[in-house]
N, C-alpha and C positions, 0 to 999 in steps of 0.2 A: 462629663468632663472630657472623655476620650474623643467625642465628636468635635468638641471645640478645638482641641489641639490638632486633630486631623484636618479640619477645615483651615486652620491657621497655617499649617505647614504646607499643605498641598494646593491651597487655593489663594490665600491672602499673600503669602510670600512671593510666589511666582507672578501673581497679578501686579503687585506693587513694583516688582523688578521690571516687568514688561512695560508698565506705564512710565516708570522713571527712564528706562532706556529709550522708549519711543519718544518721550518728551525731549530728551537730550539730543537725539538724532534729528528730530524735527526742528528744534530751535538752534542747533549747532552748539550745544553746551557740552560739558564734560560727561562722557559715559563712565560707567563703573570701571571698565578695563583701563581707560585712560587715567582715571583717578588712582587706581591701584598702582599703575606704572609710575605716575608722578610721585605718589607717596613713597614708593620703593626707591626712587631716585633721590628724594629729599632725605629719607631715613633708611639707609641700606639694611639695618637689622629687621625691618618690617616682615619680609617673607619668612624669616626664621621664627619670629615671634608668632606669626599667624600659624605656621606649621606646628610649633610647639603647643599652641592652644588647641589646634585641631587634634593633634595626637593625644593630648591630655583628655579631651572630651571623648575621643574614641576609646581610650583605655578606661575611662570612668564609666561609660555606658555599656561597653561590649566586652570588657575583660571577663573571661570565664575563670573563676577561681574555685578551689575546693572550699566547701563550707559556706559559700555566699548564699544568703537567702534569695530565693527566686520568687518574685511576686506572682 
């Protein structure tokens, strides 16, 4: 199962991002950065919500605490 998540994270995600961005640039469609900018303009709390979710996940995965079981 470790190989699956490694391939998904380091191959599938960047590949689909590159394909999506390439397609958007080729066809003159919205890129991811333009989409995020438009979303932030339409709903100003978005960057703070995204930052909060990122911080929550960082604390969830990488917070080192006393007595936490280490796999």
